[in-house]
N, CA, C, O and the ligand as a Tripos MOL2 file, in Angstrom:
@<TRIPOS>MOLECULE
protein
  245   243    62     0     0
PROTEIN
NO_CHARGES

@<TRIPOS>ATOM
      1 N         -22.9320  -37.4820   14.2770 N.3       1 MET1
      2 CA        -21.8700  -36.5120   14.2220 C.3       1 MET1
      3 C         -22.3580  -35.2800   15.1950 C.2       1 MET1
      4 O         -23.5100  -34.8480   15.2220 O.2       1 MET1
      5 N         -21.2820  -34.8060   15.9730 N.am      2 THR2
      6 CA        -21.3760  -33.5830   16.8260 C.3       2 THR2
      7 C         -21.4180  -32.4510   16.2320 C.2       2 THR2
      8 O         -20.4890  -32.2330   15.4540 O.2       2 THR2
      9 N         -22.3320  -31.5320   16.3710 N.am      3 GLU3
     10 CA        -22.0360  -30.3320   15.9830 C.3       3 GLU3
     11 C         -21.6650  -29.2440   17.1450 C.2       3 GLU3
     12 O         -22.2390  -29.0330   18.2140 O.2       3 GLU3
     13 N         -20.4690  -28.6030   16.5530 N.am      4 GLN4
     14 CA        -19.9870  -27.6360   17.5270 C.3       4 GLN4
     15 C         -20.0000  -26.4180   17.0250 C.2       4 GLN4
     16 O         -20.1120  -26.3530   15.8010 O.2       4 GLN4
     17 N         -19.8910  -25.1250   17.8050 N.am      5 ALA5
     18 CA        -19.7400  -23.9520   17.2110 C.3       5 ALA5
     19 C         -18.5280  -23.2330   17.4140 C.2       5 ALA5
     20 O         -17.9960  -23.3730   18.5160 O.2       5 ALA5
     21 N         -17.9220  -22.4050   16.4790 N.am      6 CYS6
     22 CA        -16.6930  -21.9750   16.5640 C.3       6 CYS6
     23 C         -16.8550  -20.8360   17.6220 C.2       6 CYS6
     24 O         -17.9000  -20.1890   17.6940 O.2       6 CYS6
     25 N         -15.7600  -20.6090   18.4590 N.am      7 ARG7
     26 CA        -15.9790  -19.5700   19.3260 C.3       7 ARG7
     27 C         -15.5250  -18.1500   18.8470 C.2       7 ARG7
     28 O         -15.7760  -17.0950   19.4290 O.2       7 ARG7
     29 N         -14.8650  -18.2920   17.7680 N.am      8 GLU8
     30 CA        -14.3610  -17.0550   16.9060 C.3       8 GLU8
     31 C         -15.3700  -16.5050   16.0880 C.2       8 GLU8
     32 O         -15.5270  -15.2850   16.0620 O.2       8 GLU8
     33 N         -16.0810  -17.2750   15.4090 N.am      9 CYS9
     34 CA        -16.8920  -16.6820   14.3130 C.3       9 CYS9
     35 C         -18.2760  -17.3390   14.5360 C.2       9 CYS9
     36 O         -19.1830  -17.0490   13.7550 O.2       9 CYS9
     37 N         -18.4980  -18.2100   15.5600 N.am     10 HIS10
     38 CA        -19.8570  -18.6640   15.4750 C.3      10 HIS10
     39 C         -20.4690  -19.7270   14.5790 C.2      10 HIS10
     40 O         -21.6430  -20.0990   14.5750 O.2      10 HIS10
     41 N         -19.5390  -20.1160   13.8770 N.am     11 ARG11
     42 CA        -20.1360  -20.9260   12.6900 C.3      11 ARG11
     43 C         -20.1280  -22.4500   13.3090 C.2      11 ARG11
     44 O         -19.2600  -22.9240   14.0420 O.2      11 ARG11
     45 N         -21.2770  -23.0720   12.8410 N.am     12 ILE12
     46 CA        -21.4440  -24.4010   13.4620 C.3      12 ILE12
     47 C         -20.8070  -25.4430   12.4770 C.2      12 ILE12
     48 O         -21.1590  -25.4300   11.2980 O.2      12 ILE12
     49 N         -19.8350  -26.3860   12.9490 N.am     13 VAL13
     50 CA        -18.8450  -27.0180   12.2380 C.3      13 VAL13
     51 C         -19.1120  -28.6960   12.8020 C.2      13 VAL13
     52 O         -19.4100  -28.8930   13.9800 O.2      13 VAL13
     53 N         -19.0020  -29.5620   12.0550 N.am     14 THR14
     54 CA        -18.8640  -31.0410   12.4940 C.3      14 THR14
     55 C         -17.4620  -31.6280   12.5400 C.2      14 THR14
     56 O         -17.2890  -32.7730   12.9560 O.2      14 THR14
     57 N         -16.3940  -30.8150   12.0930 N.am     15 GLY15
     58 CA        -15.0870  -31.3200   12.0980 C.3      15 GLY15
     59 C         -14.3730  -30.8170   13.3720 C.2      15 GLY15
     60 O         -14.9800  -30.3920   14.3550 O.2      15 GLY15
     61 N         -12.9220  -30.9100   13.2580 N.am     16 SER16
     62 CA        -12.2820  -30.5750   14.5270 C.3      16 SER16
     63 C         -11.7320  -29.0290   14.1740 C.2      16 SER16
     64 O         -11.2530  -28.4070   15.1220 O.2      16 SER16
     65 N         -11.7650  -28.5220   13.1550 N.am     17 ASN17
     66 CA        -11.6190  -27.1300   13.0010 C.3      17 ASN17
     67 C         -12.7510  -26.3080   12.3020 C.2      17 ASN17
     68 O         -13.6880  -26.8570   11.7220 O.2      17 ASN17
     69 N         -12.6100  -25.0510   12.3900 N.am     18 CYS18
     70 CA        -13.6660  -24.2170   11.8720 C.3      18 CYS18
     71 C         -13.4680  -24.3270   10.4030 C.2      18 CYS18
     72 O         -12.2820  -24.3710   10.0730 O.2      18 CYS18
     73 N         -14.4190  -24.3880    9.3530 N.am     19 SER19
     74 CA        -14.2580  -24.3870    8.0190 C.3      19 SER19
     75 C         -14.1110  -22.7580    7.4080 C.2      19 SER19
     76 O         -13.6890  -22.5770    6.2650 O.2      19 SER19
     77 N         -14.4090  -21.8920    8.0810 N.am     20 VAL20
     78 CA        -14.3470  -20.5140    7.7640 C.3      20 VAL20
     79 C         -13.0740  -19.7490    8.2250 C.2      20 VAL20
     80 O         -12.2100  -19.3300    7.4550 O.2      20 VAL20
     81 N         -13.0650  -19.6120    9.6500 N.am     21 CYS21
     82 CA        -11.5980  -19.1520   10.1280 C.3      21 CYS21
     83 C         -10.4380  -19.8710   10.5300 C.2      21 CYS21
     84 O          -9.3640  -19.3190   10.7680 O.2      21 CYS21
     85 N         -10.6880  -21.3710   10.6270 N.am     22 GLY22
     86 CA         -9.6410  -22.2060   10.7840 C.3      22 GLY22
     87 C          -9.4250  -22.3740   12.1230 C.2      22 GLY22
     88 O          -8.5400  -23.1710   12.4350 O.2      22 GLY22
     89 N         -10.0160  -21.8190   12.9710 N.am     23 SER23
     90 CA         -9.7820  -21.9260   14.5020 C.3      23 SER23
     91 C         -10.1650  -23.4010   15.0540 C.2      23 SER23
     92 O         -10.9850  -24.0730   14.4290 O.2      23 SER23
     93 N          -9.5980  -23.8630   16.1580 N.am     24 ASN24
     94 CA         -9.8590  -25.0570   16.6000 C.3      24 ASN24
     95 C         -10.5600  -25.0040   18.1080 C.2      24 ASN24
     96 O         -10.7810  -25.9180   18.9030 O.2      24 ASN24
     97 N         -10.8180  -23.6030   18.1890 N.am     25 SER25
     98 CA        -11.4370  -23.1660   19.5460 C.3      25 SER25
     99 C         -12.9410  -23.3830   19.3080 C.2      25 SER25
    100 O         -13.6840  -22.4420   19.0280 O.2      25 SER25
    101 N         -13.3450  -24.5870   19.4210 N.am     26 LEU26
    102 CA        -14.8170  -25.1400   19.1590 C.3      26 LEU26
    103 C         -15.6170  -25.4970   20.6830 C.2      26 LEU26
    104 O         -15.0210  -25.9620   21.6550 O.2      26 LEU26
    105 N         -16.9160  -25.2070   20.6550 N.am     27 SER27
    106 CA        -17.6650  -25.3060   21.7370 C.3      27 SER27
    107 C         -18.8460  -26.3210   21.4950 C.2      27 SER27
    108 O         -19.4460  -26.2990   20.4200 O.2      27 SER27
    109 N         -19.1590  -27.1470   22.4190 N.am     28 THR28
    110 CA        -20.3650  -28.0660   22.4650 C.3      28 THR28
    111 C         -21.5240  -27.3420   23.1240 C.2      28 THR28
    112 O         -22.7070  -27.6600   23.0040 O.2      28 THR28
    113 N         -21.0650  -26.3710   23.8060 N.am     29 ASP29
    114 CA        -22.1380  -25.2700   24.8150 C.3      29 ASP29
    115 C         -22.5170  -24.4620   23.9110 C.2      29 ASP29
    116 O         -21.7990  -23.4630   23.8730 O.2      29 ASP29
    117 N         -23.4870  -24.4730   23.0320 N.am     30 TRP30
    118 CA        -24.0300  -23.3020   22.2710 C.3      30 TRP30
    119 C         -25.6310  -23.4970   22.1970 C.2      30 TRP30
    120 O         -26.2100  -24.5520   22.4570 O.2      30 TRP30
    121 N         -26.2220  -22.3240   21.8080 N.am     31 SER31
    122 CA        -27.6550  -22.4280   21.7130 C.3      31 SER31
    123 C         -28.1730  -21.5240   20.9290 C.2      31 SER31
    124 O         -27.8040  -20.3500   20.9570 O.2      31 SER31
    125 N         -29.2150  -22.0410   20.0330 N.am     32 GLY32
    126 CA        -29.8050  -21.2360   18.9870 C.3      32 GLY32
    127 C         -29.0250  -20.9930   17.6200 C.2      32 GLY32
    128 O         -27.8040  -20.8720   17.7230 O.2      32 GLY32
    129 N         -29.4940  -20.9230   16.5660 N.am     33 PHE33
    130 CA        -28.6850  -20.8860   15.5350 C.3      33 PHE33
    131 C         -29.5280  -20.2030   14.3270 C.2      33 PHE33
    132 O         -30.7530  -20.2470   14.2190 O.2      33 PHE33
    133 N         -28.6890  -19.6090   13.5050 N.am     34 VAL34
    134 CA        -29.4340  -18.7990   12.1500 C.3      34 VAL34
    135 C         -28.8370  -19.5460   11.1630 C.2      34 VAL34
    136 O         -27.7890  -20.1620   11.3540 O.2      34 VAL34
    137 N         -29.4970  -19.5320   10.0090 N.am     35 VAL35
    138 CA        -29.0440  -19.9300    8.6740 C.3      35 VAL35
    139 C         -29.0120  -18.5720    7.8510 C.2      35 VAL35
    140 O         -30.0000  -17.8750    7.6190 O.2      35 VAL35
    141 N         -27.5360  -18.2810    7.3980 N.am     36 ILE36
    142 CA        -27.4710  -17.2090    6.5620 C.3      36 ILE36
    143 C         -27.4730  -17.5210    5.0610 C.2      36 ILE36
    144 O         -26.6700  -18.2970    4.5420 O.2      36 ILE36
    145 N         -28.3870  -16.8910    4.4360 N.am     37 ILE37
    146 CA        -28.2760  -17.4440    3.0910 C.3      37 ILE37
    147 C         -27.8180  -16.2110    2.2590 C.2      37 ILE37
    148 O         -27.2080  -16.4990    1.2290 O.2      37 ILE37
    149 N         -27.9720  -15.1030    2.4770 N.am     38 ASP38
    150 CA        -27.4560  -14.0100    1.7900 C.3      38 ASP38
    151 C         -26.9170  -13.0060    2.7600 C.2      38 ASP38
    152 O         -27.6500  -12.1540    3.2620 O.2      38 ASP38
    153 N         -25.6450  -13.1000    3.0270 N.am     39 PRO39
    154 CA        -24.9840  -12.3160    4.0050 C.3      39 PRO39
    155 C         -24.9490  -10.7630    3.8740 C.2      39 PRO39
    156 O         -25.0620  -10.0300    4.8560 O.2      39 PRO39
    157 N         -24.7870  -10.3070    2.6070 N.am     40 SER40
    158 CA        -24.7870   -9.1380    2.1460 C.3      40 SER40
    159 C         -26.2570   -8.3350    2.6090 C.2      40 SER40
    160 O         -26.3860   -7.1510    2.9200 O.2      40 SER40
    161 N         -27.1400   -9.2390    2.5510 N.am     41 ARG41
    162 CA        -28.6730   -8.5370    2.7080 C.3      41 ARG41
    163 C         -29.2520   -8.7400    4.0880 C.2      41 ARG41
    164 O         -30.3010   -8.1990    4.4390 O.2      41 ARG41
    165 N         -28.4660   -9.6160    4.9370 N.am     42 SER42
    166 CA        -28.8880  -10.0550    6.4460 C.3      42 SER42
    167 C         -28.2080   -9.1150    7.3400 C.2      42 SER42
    168 O         -26.9930   -8.9440    7.4310 O.2      42 SER42
    169 N         -29.3930   -8.3700    8.1590 N.am     43 CYS43
    170 CA        -28.9400   -7.7470    9.1170 C.3      43 CYS43
    171 C         -28.3410   -8.6540   10.4320 C.2      43 CYS43
    172 O         -27.3790   -8.2250   11.0690 O.2      43 CYS43
    173 N         -28.8560   -9.6670   10.7060 N.am     44 ILE44
    174 CA        -28.2560  -10.6020   11.5220 C.3      44 ILE44
    175 C         -26.6060  -10.8360   11.2090 C.2      44 ILE44
    176 O         -25.7160  -10.5690   12.0160 O.2      44 ILE44
    177 N         -26.4240  -11.3360   10.0000 N.am     45 ALA45
    178 CA        -24.9970  -11.3810    9.6030 C.3      45 ALA45
    179 C         -24.2320   -9.9990    9.8920 C.2      45 ALA45
    180 O         -23.1320   -9.9810   10.4430 O.2      45 ALA45
    181 N         -24.7810   -9.0630    9.5530 N.am     46 LYS46
    182 CA        -23.8450   -7.8930    9.9250 C.3      46 LYS46
    183 C         -23.6950   -7.9070   11.4700 C.2      46 LYS46
    184 O         -22.5420   -7.8340   11.8950 O.2      46 LYS46
    185 N         -24.5210   -7.9750   12.1970 N.am     47 LYS47
    186 CA        -24.5550   -8.0160   13.7190 C.3      47 LYS47
    187 C         -23.3390   -8.8640   14.1230 C.2      47 LYS47
    188 O         -22.4100   -8.4090   14.7910 O.2      47 LYS47
    189 N         -23.4220  -10.4170   13.5710 N.am     48 LEU48
    190 CA        -22.4920  -11.2510   13.9920 C.3      48 LEU48
    191 C         -21.3030  -11.2360   13.1870 C.2      48 LEU48
    192 O         -20.4830  -12.1160   13.4460 O.2      48 LEU48
    193 N         -20.9800  -10.2660   12.0860 N.am     49 ASN49
    194 CA        -19.8470   -9.9970   11.4670 C.3      49 ASN49
    195 C         -19.7540  -11.3190   10.5990 C.2      49 ASN49
    196 O         -18.6780  -11.9110   10.6880 O.2      49 ASN49
    197 N         -20.6120  -11.8120    9.8630 N.am     50 ILE50
    198 CA        -20.5390  -13.0240    8.9180 C.3      50 ILE50
    199 C         -20.5900  -12.4230    7.5220 C.2      50 ILE50
    200 O         -21.2870  -11.4380    7.2790 O.2      50 ILE50
    201 N         -19.7900  -13.0760    6.5470 N.am     51 ASP51
    202 CA        -19.7780  -12.5470    5.4530 C.3      51 ASP51
    203 C         -19.7810  -13.9050    4.4310 C.2      51 ASP51
    204 O         -19.7520  -13.7460    3.2110 O.2      51 ASP51
    205 N         -19.8180  -15.1870    5.0140 N.am     52 ILE52
    206 CA        -19.9510  -16.4560    4.3740 C.3      52 ILE52
    207 C         -21.2410  -16.9880    4.7100 C.2      52 ILE52
    208 O         -21.5690  -17.0100    5.8960 O.2      52 ILE52
    209 N         -22.0780  -17.4550    3.7540 N.am     53 ARG53
    210 CA        -23.3100  -18.1250    4.0980 C.3      53 ARG53
    211 C         -23.2750  -19.2620    4.8430 C.2      53 ARG53
    212 O         -22.1580  -19.7780    4.8020 O.2      53 ARG53
    213 N         -24.0770  -19.8640    5.5200 N.am     54 GLY54
    214 CA        -23.9910  -21.0500    6.2470 C.3      54 GLY54
    215 C         -24.7770  -20.9750    7.6360 C.2      54 GLY54
    216 O         -25.5990  -20.0750    7.8110 O.2      54 GLY54
    217 N         -24.5740  -21.7270    8.4110 N.am     55 LYS55
    218 CA        -25.2270  -21.9290    9.8320 C.3      55 LYS55
    219 C         -24.3870  -21.4100   10.9860 C.2      55 LYS55
    220 O         -23.2020  -21.7250   11.0890 O.2      55 LYS55
    221 N         -25.0310  -20.5760   11.8960 N.am     56 TYR56
    222 CA        -24.3130  -20.0950   12.8230 C.3      56 TYR56
    223 C         -24.8900  -19.9910   14.1710 C.2      56 TYR56
    224 O         -26.0070  -19.4800   14.2560 O.2      56 TYR56
    225 N         -24.2910  -20.4040   15.2550 N.am     57 ALA57
    226 CA        -24.8790  -20.4220   16.6950 C.3      57 ALA57
    227 C         -25.2480  -18.7840   17.1030 C.2      57 ALA57
    228 O         -24.5640  -17.8490   16.6870 O.2      57 ALA57
    229 N         -26.1480  -18.6540   17.7680 N.am     58 LEU58
    230 CA        -26.5260  -17.4510   18.3790 C.3      58 LEU58
    231 C         -25.5610  -17.0220   19.7250 C.2      58 LEU58
    232 O         -25.0440  -15.9330   19.9770 O.2      58 LEU58
    233 N         -25.5220  -18.3260   20.5040 N.am     59 LYS59
    234 CA        -24.6430  -18.1360   21.6370 C.3      59 LYS59
    235 C         -23.5510  -19.1440   21.8000 C.2      59 LYS59
    236 O         -23.9180  -20.3190   21.8100 O.2      59 LYS59
    237 N         -22.4630  -18.9330   21.9110 N.am     60 VAL60
    238 CA        -21.5680  -19.7810   22.3230 C.3      60 VAL60
    239 C         -20.7460  -19.5090   23.6390 C.2      60 VAL60
    240 O         -20.3350  -18.3920   23.9550 O.2      60 VAL60
    241 N         -20.5490  -20.6990   24.3930 N.am     61 ARG61
    242 CA        -20.0720  -20.5430   25.5920 C.3      61 ARG61
    243 C         -18.5150  -20.8780   25.5700 C.2      61 ARG61
    244 O         -17.8510  -20.7980   26.6030 O.2      61 ARG61
    245 ZN        -14.7570  -19.9120   12.8910 Zn       62 ZN62
@<TRIPOS>BOND
     1     1     2 1
     2     2     3 1
     3     3     4 2
     4     3     5 am
     5     5     6 1
     6     6     7 1
     7     7     8 2
     8     7     9 am
     9     9    10 1
    10    10    11 1
    11    11    12 2
    12    11    13 am
    13    13    14 1
    14    14    15 1
    15    15    16 2
    16    15    17 am
    17    17    18 1
    18    18    19 1
    19    19    20 2
    20    19    21 am
    21    21    22 1
    22    22    23 1
    23    23    24 2
    24    23    25 am
    25    25    26 1
    26    26    27 1
    27    27    28 2
    28    27    29 am
    29    29    30 1
    30    30    31 1
    31    31    32 2
    32    31    33 am
    33    33    34 1
    34    34    35 1
    35    35    36 2
    36    35    37 am
    37    37    38 1
    38    38    39 1
    39    39    40 2
    40    39    41 am
    41    41    42 1
    42    42    43 1
    43    43    44 2
    44    43    45 am
    45    45    46 1
    46    46    47 1
    47    47    48 2
    48    47    49 am
    49    49    50 1
    50    50    51 1
    51    51    52 2
    52    51    53 am
    53    53    54 1
    54    54    55 1
    55    55    56 2
    56    55    57 am
    57    57    58 1
    58    58    59 1
    59    59    60 2
    60    59    61 am
    61    61    62 1
    62    62    63 1
    63    63    64 2
    64    63    65 am
    65    65    66 1
    66    66    67 1
    67    67    68 2
    68    67    69 am
    69    69    70 1
    70    70    71 1
    71    71    72 2
    72    71    73 am
    73    73    74 1
    74    74    75 1
    75    75    76 2
    76    75    77 am
    77    77    78 1
    78    78    79 1
    79    79    80 2
    80    79    81 am
    81    81    82 1
    82    82    83 1
    83    83    84 2
    84    83    85 am
    85    85    86 1
    86    86    87 1
    87    87    88 2
    88    87    89 am
    89    89    90 1
    90    90    91 1
    91    91    92 2
    92    91    93 am
    93    93    94 1
    94    94    95 1
    95    95    96 2
    96    95    97 am
    97    97    98 1
    98    98    99 1
    99    99   100 2
   100    99   101 am
   101   101   102 1
   102   102   103 1
   103   103   104 2
   104   103   105 am
   105   105   106 1
   106   106   107 1
   107   107   108 2
   108   107   109 am
   109   109   110 1
   110   110   111 1
   111   111   112 2
   112   111   113 am
   113   113   114 1
   114   114   115 1
   115   115   116 2
   116   115   117 am
   117   117   118 1
   118   118   119 1
   119   119   120 2
   120   119   121 am
   121   121   122 1
   122   122   123 1
   123   123   124 2
   124   123   125 am
   125   125   126 1
   126   126   127 1
   127   127   128 2
   128   127   129 am
   129   129   130 1
   130   130   131 1
   131   131   132 2
   132   131   133 am
   133   133   134 1
   134   134   135 1
   135   135   136 2
   136   135   137 am
   137   137   138 1
   138   138   139 1
   139   139   140 2
   140   139   141 am
   141   141   142 1
   142   142   143 1
   143   143   144 2
   144   143   145 am
   145   145   146 1
   146   146   147 1
   147   147   148 2
   148   147   149 am
   149   149   150 1
   150   150   151 1
   151   151   152 2
   152   151   153 am
   153   153   154 1
   154   154   155 1
   155   155   156 2
   156   155   157 am
   157   157   158 1
   158   158   159 1
   159   159   160 2
   160   159   161 am
   161   161   162 1
   162   162   163 1
   163   163   164 2
   164   163   165 am
   165   165   166 1
   166   166   167 1
   167   167   168 2
   168   167   169 am
   169   169   170 1
   170   170   171 1
   171   171   172 2
   172   171   173 am
   173   173   174 1
   174   174   175 1
   175   175   176 2
   176   175   177 am
   177   177   178 1
   178   178   179 1
   179   179   180 2
   180   179   181 am
   181   181   182 1
   182   182   183 1
   183   183   184 2
   184   183   185 am
   185   185   186 1
   186   186   187 1
   187   187   188 2
   188   187   189 am
   189   189   190 1
   190   190   191 1
   191   191   192 2
   192   191   193 am
   193   193   194 1
   194   194   195 1
   195   195   196 2
   196   195   197 am
   197   197   198 1
   198   198   199 1
   199   199   200 2
   200   199   201 am
   201   201   202 1
   202   202   203 1
   203   203   204 2
   204   203   205 am
   205   205   206 1
   206   206   207 1
   207   207   208 2
   208   207   209 am
   209   209   210 1
   210   210   211 1
   211   211   212 2
   212   211   213 am
   213   213   214 1
   214   214   215 1
   215   215   216 2
   216   215   217 am
   217   217   218 1
   218   218   219 1
   219   219   220 2
   220   219   221 am
   221   221   222 1
   222   222   223 1
   223   223   224 2
   224   223   225 am
   225   225   226 1
   226   226   227 1
   227   227   228 2
   228   227   229 am
   229   229   230 1
   230   230   231 1
   231   231   232 2
   232   231   233 am
   233   233   234 1
   234   234   235 1
   235   235   236 2
   236   235   237 am
   237   237   238 1
   238   238   239 1
   239   239   240 2
   240   239   241 am
   241   241   242 1
   242   242   243 1
   243   243   244 2
@<TRIPOS>SUBSTRUCTURE
     1 MET1         2 RESIDUE 1 A MET
     2 THR2         6 RESIDUE 1 A THR
     3 GLU3        10 RESIDUE 1 A GLU
     4 GLN4        14 RESIDUE 1 A GLN
     5 ALA5        18 RESIDUE 1 A ALA
     6 CYS6        22 RESIDUE 1 A CYS
     7 ARG7        26 RESIDUE 1 A ARG
     8 GLU8        30 RESIDUE 1 A GLU
     9 CYS9        34 RESIDUE 1 A CYS
    10 HIS10       38 RESIDUE 1 A HIS
    11 ARG11       42 RESIDUE 1 A ARG
    12 ILE12       46 RESIDUE 1 A ILE
    13 VAL13       50 RESIDUE 1 A VAL
    14 THR14       54 RESIDUE 1 A THR
    15 GLY15       58 RESIDUE 1 A GLY
    16 SER16       62 RESIDUE 1 A SER
    17 ASN17       66 RESIDUE 1 A ASN
    18 CYS18       70 RESIDUE 1 A CYS
    19 SER19       74 RESIDUE 1 A SER
    20 VAL20       78 RESIDUE 1 A VAL
    21 CYS21       82 RESIDUE 1 A CYS
    22 GLY22       86 RESIDUE 1 A GLY
    23 SER23       90 RESIDUE 1 A SER
    24 ASN24       94 RESIDUE 1 A ASN
    25 SER25       98 RESIDUE 1 A SER
    26 LEU26      102 RESIDUE 1 A LEU
    27 SER27      106 RESIDUE 1 A SER
    28 THR28      110 RESIDUE 1 A THR
    29 ASP29      114 RESIDUE 1 A ASP
    30 TRP30      118 RESIDUE 1 A TRP
    31 SER31      122 RESIDUE 1 A SER
    32 GLY32      126 RESIDUE 1 A GLY
    33 PHE33      130 RESIDUE 1 A PHE
    34 VAL34      134 RESIDUE 1 A VAL
    35 VAL35      138 RESIDUE 1 A VAL
    36 ILE36      142 RESIDUE 1 A ILE
    37 ILE37      146 RESIDUE 1 A ILE
    38 ASP38      150 RESIDUE 1 A ASP
    39 PRO39      154 RESIDUE 1 A PRO
    40 SER40      158 RESIDUE 1 A SER
    41 ARG41      162 RESIDUE 1 A ARG
    42 SER42      166 RESIDUE 1 A SER
    43 CYS43      170 RESIDUE 1 A CYS
    44 ILE44      174 RESIDUE 1 A ILE
    45 ALA45      178 RESIDUE 1 A ALA
    46 LYS46      182 RESIDUE 1 A LYS
    47 LYS47      186 RESIDUE 1 A LYS
    48 LEU48      190 RESIDUE 1 A LEU
    49 ASN49      194 RESIDUE 1 A ASN
    50 ILE50      198 RESIDUE 1 A ILE
    51 ASP51      202 RESIDUE 1 A ASP
    52 ILE52      206 RESIDUE 1 A ILE
    53 ARG53      210 RESIDUE 1 A ARG
    54 GLY54      214 RESIDUE 1 A GLY
    55 LYS55      218 RESIDUE 1 A LYS
    56 TYR56      222 RESIDUE 1 A TYR
    57 ALA57      226 RESIDUE 1 A ALA
    58 LEU58      230 RESIDUE 1 A LEU
    59 LYS59      234 RESIDUE 1 A LYS
    60 VAL60      238 RESIDUE 1 A VAL
    61 ARG61      242 RESIDUE 1 A ARG
    62 ZN62       245 GROUP 0 **** ****
């Protein structure tokens, strides 16, 4: 299964839609990822505007 990254929220998804924001603007051209376990205590999550835990790409083209 191909992992794609959402261009809107950077969430890494395996379906055809983003499970977080519902966007279908997905990219296979992404690099690096972070796993956010506790969004309220993660400064990376704040930087990327993430409030739901999961796996997110650092760079999405
Ligand atoms: Zn999204």
